[in-house]
Each structure stands twice: as C-alpha cells, then as structure tokens.
Z-matrix of the N, CA and C atoms (Angstrom, degrees):
N
C 1 1.452
C 2 1.527 1 110.98
N 3 1.310 2 118.23 1 -38.09
C 4 1.461 3 118.85 2 -176.71
C 5 1.522 4 111.88 3 -64.19
N 6 1.334 5 118.30 4 -36.74
C 7 1.468 6 119.79 5 178.00
C 8 1.528 7 110.78 6 -68.79
N 9 1.318 8 117.73 7 -35.19
C 10 1.462 9 121.13 8 177.41
C 11 1.525 10 109.93 9 -68.21
N 12 1.317 11 117.58 10 -40.13
C 13 1.460 12 121.11 11 -178.95
C 14 1.520 13 112.14 12 -65.32
N 15 1.332 14 117.93 13 -26.43
C 16 1.465 15 120.66 14 -179.77
C 17 1.531 16 112.63 15 -76.91
N 18 1.319 17 118.10 16 -16.41
C 19 1.458 18 121.16 17 179.32
C 20 1.523 19 110.81 18 -68.40
N 21 1.311 20 115.57 19 133.92
C 22 1.464 21 120.46 20 175.77
C 23 1.521 22 107.51 21 -90.56
N 24 1.325 23 115.42 22 73.00
C 25 1.462 24 119.92 23 -175.65
C 26 1.519 25 109.63 24 -153.21
N 27 1.316 26 115.13 25 158.46
C 28 1.456 27 120.68 26 173.70
C 29 1.512 28 108.16 27 -77.52
N 30 1.314 29 117.01 28 133.48
C 31 1.463 30 121.72 29 179.46
C 32 1.512 31 109.37 30 -125.67
N 33 1.303 32 115.96 31 140.64
C 34 1.460 33 121.73 32 172.05
C 35 1.514 34 105.94 33 -110.42
N 36 1.321 35 115.67 34 123.44
C 37 1.458 36 121.55 35 -175.33
C 38 1.519 37 108.69 36 -122.42
N 39 1.296 38 116.43 37 130.00
C 40 1.463 39 121.46 38 171.81
C 41 1.512 40 105.21 39 -107.29
N 42 1.327 41 116.71 40 119.46
C 43 1.459 42 119.64 41 -171.24
C 44 1.519 43 112.23 42 -135.01
N 45 1.304 44 114.41 43 143.66
C 46 1.461 45 120.62 44 172.05
C 47 1.521 46 109.49 45 -98.95
N 48 1.323 47 115.89 46 -31.29
C 49 1.459 48 119.49 47 175.20
C 50 1.514 49 107.93 48 -85.04
N 51 1.296 50 116.44 49 118.75
C 52 1.460 51 119.91 50 -174.60
C 53 1.521 52 112.05 51 -72.38
N 54 1.334 53 118.00 52 -19.39
C 55 1.459 54 119.93 53 175.46
C 56 1.524 55 110.94 54 -64.62
N 57 1.331 56 117.72 55 -23.26
C 58 1.460 57 122.46 56 178.46
C 59 1.522 58 111.32 57 -63.49
N 60 1.309 59 117.82 58 -31.91
C 61 1.464 60 121.19 59 -176.43
C 62 1.531 61 112.58 60 -104.52
N 63 1.310 62 117.53 61 11.80
C 64 1.464 63 122.36 62 -176.05
C 65 1.526 64 112.60 63 -52.83
N 66 1.310 65 117.36 64 -40.84
C 67 1.468 66 120.92 65 -175.64
C 68 1.524 67 113.46 66 -101.22
N 69 1.310 68 117.15 67 13.79
C 70 1.469 69 120.14 68 -179.34
C 71 1.528 70 110.64 69 -68.83
N 72 1.325 71 115.68 70 144.86
C 73 1.466 72 120.65 71 176.47
C 74 1.521 73 111.04 72 -69.93
N 75 1.319 74 115.89 73 -34.96
C 76 1.473 75 121.21 74 -176.68
C 77 1.516 76 109.03 75 -144.15
N 78 1.319 77 116.24 76 130.19
C 79 1.460 78 122.84 77 178.95
C 80 1.525 79 107.53 78 -119.98
N 81 1.317 80 116.02 79 132.33
C 82 1.464 81 121.65 80 175.05
C 83 1.518 82 107.38 81 -112.32
N 84 1.316 83 116.70 82 123.17
C 85 1.458 84 122.06 83 -179.58
C 86 1.519 85 107.33 84 -100.40
N 87 1.325 86 115.37 85 123.86
C 88 1.456 87 119.69 86 -177.65
C 89 1.519 88 110.85 87 -112.31
N 90 1.315 89 114.97 88 144.78
C 91 1.463 90 122.39 89 176.29
C 92 1.518 91 107.35 90 -141.71
N 93 1.324 92 115.50 91 122.74
C 94 1.469 93 121.69 92 -179.21
C 95 1.535 94 112.48 93 53.48
N 96 1.341 95 115.98 94 40.70
C 97 1.455 96 121.27 95 175.35
C 98 1.517 97 115.87 96 81.86
N 99 1.319 98 117.24 97 4.76
C 100 1.474 99 120.91 98 -179.84
C 101 1.520 100 110.48 99 -122.40
N 102 1.322 101 115.77 100 145.13
C 103 1.460 102 121.00 101 174.73
C 104 1.519 103 107.79 102 -75.30
N 105 1.340 104 116.54 103 120.13
C 106 1.465 105 120.50 104 -178.58
C 107 1.524 106 112.68 105 -108.45
N 108 1.335 107 117.17 106 -16.40
C 109 1.461 108 121.30 107 176.86
C 110 1.523 109 108.41 108 -152.30
N 111 1.323 110 115.72 109 153.05
C 112 1.454 111 121.08 110 175.36
C 113 1.517 112 108.77 111 -150.30
N 114 1.313 113 116.34 112 143.78
C 115 1.455 114 121.83 113 179.14
C 116 1.510 115 109.52 114 157.70
N 117 1.332 116 116.46 115 -173.09
C 118 1.460 117 118.24 116 173.79
C 119 1.526 118 108.62 117 -90.82
N 120 1.317 119 117.05 118 175.47
C 121 1.463 120 121.43 119 -174.33
C 122 1.525 121 111.51 120 -56.13
N 123 1.325 122 116.88 121 -48.06
C 124 1.470 123 120.25 122 -176.70
C 125 1.530 124 112.10 123 -64.83
N 126 1.318 125 116.92 124 -38.70
C 127 1.468 126 120.50 125 178.22
C 128 1.528 127 110.81 126 -65.15
N 129 1.327 128 116.19 127 -43.28
C 130 1.461 129 119.76 128 -176.49
C 131 1.523 130 112.45 129 -72.10
N 132 1.313 131 117.46 130 -34.59
C 133 1.467 132 120.50 131 -179.00
C 134 1.536 133 110.60 132 -74.19
N 135 1.341 134 116.64 133 -20.64
C 136 1.467 135 121.04 134 -176.92
C 137 1.521 136 113.18 135 -78.42
N 138 1.328 137 118.43 136 -16.85
C 139 1.459 138 120.39 137 -178.30
C 140 1.525 139 110.38 138 -113.73
N 141 1.330 140 115.22 139 150.70
C 142 1.460 141 119.91 140 177.44
C 143 1.523 142 107.92 141 -73.63
N 144 1.303 143 115.95 142 114.55
C 145 1.455 144 119.77 143 -179.23
C 146 1.518 145 110.82 144 -169.19
N 147 1.309 146 115.64 145 -174.88
C 148 1.461 147 121.97 146 -177.25
C 149 1.526 148 111.80 147 -58.49
N 150 1.321 149 118.14 148 -44.16
C 151 1.461 150 120.82 149 -177.80
C 152 1.523 151 110.92 150 -58.58
N 153 1.319 152 117.07 151 -49.20
C 154 1.464 153 119.86 152 -178.88
C 155 1.525 154 111.36 153 -63.37
N 156 1.327 155 117.42 154 -38.41
C 157 1.464 156 119.94 155 177.48
C 158 1.522 157 111.18 156 -64.17
N 159 1.328 158 117.05 157 -38.79
C 160 1.471 159 120.21 158 178.03
C 161 1.519 160 110.84 159 -65.74
N 162 1.322 161 117.39 160 -41.99
C 163 1.462 162 121.16 161 177.82
C 164 1.525 163 110.26 162 -62.31
N 165 1.312 164 116.60 163 -46.22
C 166 1.465 165 120.06 164 179.93
C 167 1.524 166 111.44 165 -60.38
N 168 1.334 167 117.45 166 -39.12
C 169 1.467 168 120.96 167 178.00
C 170 1.515 169 111.63 168 -64.61
N 171 1.329 170 117.36 169 -38.23
C 172 1.452 171 119.62 170 -179.30
C 173 1.511 172 112.35 171 -72.35
N 174 1.312 173 117.65 172 -24.66
C 175 1.466 174 121.11 173 -179.05
C 176 1.525 175 112.82 174 -82.42
N 177 1.331 176 117.02 175 -15.60
C 178 1.474 177 118.32 176 -178.53
C 179 1.496 178 111.41 177 -99.60
C-alpha cells in the first residue's frame, strides 16, 4: 500500500478491507450495483449508513 500511495496518480480500488480505503479522497459505497453513499472516510463513518455498519462489523 505504501508504494501505491506514493504514486501521483488517480487510483480506483475495490476493497473488502475498509482499512485499505482509510486515506482515500473519495469513497463510493455500492449495494446491489448502485452507489448508496459517497464521501471520505470521516464523512461516511459520521452518518448511520451501510459504510458505518460495515466498519463496525469488521471491528468486532
């Protein structure tokens, strides 16, 4: 991840581990083929939604 983060380029990442996208500028949360949330990590974790539920599941 550190070598990827040093690249000065746009990256599209599909991740199951949410720690992978922790520092992303923009995160799109998809459910059943549709974008249901968008924002950065702090914005998404601050609201009750799919992203926060996924994070909570990974932490337990």
